[in-house]
Phi, psi and omega in degrees: 000317181296319179297317178297317179298316180297318178296317179296312181296323182288342180275351178252157176276079187216148171249121182257143179235110182258135180245148176193160176257103184231159171261167178300324179294332180296335183301324180280342187263323191260142186290336182298335180286335179285329184269345181286135176281335180224142173228120179240125182254131173250139182218155173238136179230133178293140178217097183065236182266006181223172175252148173249143180254142179225148174243138177223128174275121180261335182202137175210082189310128176075012183221159172264160178202163179278116182284167175099178180275133178242122180292149173212163176225154177252122181242180176297336181269000180121215183259133176244121184258141179241090183303141179296136177285144179236153177287146177294157178299144178282133180298141180293325176238146181217126174239114181297144178286148182251002178265164181251156176235139185289143172274354181083006178236107189306316182297318179290318178302319180295318179293333182260022177057039176112358179124194179273161178298132176297140179080006181261173176246130181239131176255124182254116184236156178164167181287170177306134176081006182276351176109010181301311181297319180297313179297315181297320178295319176301316180299312181297315180294325176297318178297318178298317180298329179271003182060038176262154174290131186229134176238124179246119180242125180226129185266350185244322191261144178272170184303325179295315178297320180295317179299322180294325183264004180296139178302336181273349180285145177296134182262141176280141175277164182289345180271348180278000000 
């Protein structure tokens, strides 16, 4: 029956959308998956006190697509999809840079022979109040001053907190 349906649908100028409640294991068992040009799976997964929804493209005959789970939400305006972020392609050739870039803190730059390696990734760790945010802000502002592309990633503080702790922000004295 599925083969007949597929033959019939392909002879008309029509796009068919078939719906069903299947598990991932069903894809290998049932014939409708063999005749479909596209297979899109929607799933819900419990996450704490709520469920998260995901979309996954399993098949898109003759086309490329972004693999993996893509989060989505259903709103009054319909479905809003959040495509999964992917890492950029790795360069085929790579020559590490040999110059250093300043962290914007003279004492640290001196200890690091001029700063960190340009083009490298540095993870700054330490307990609360140890100065991580201050060093990172100095680094970002130094990059901006040099007209370099700068990315500042902070997992805990919001923009108001960052502005308050920015090296360029006016500091309160202990007598105020």
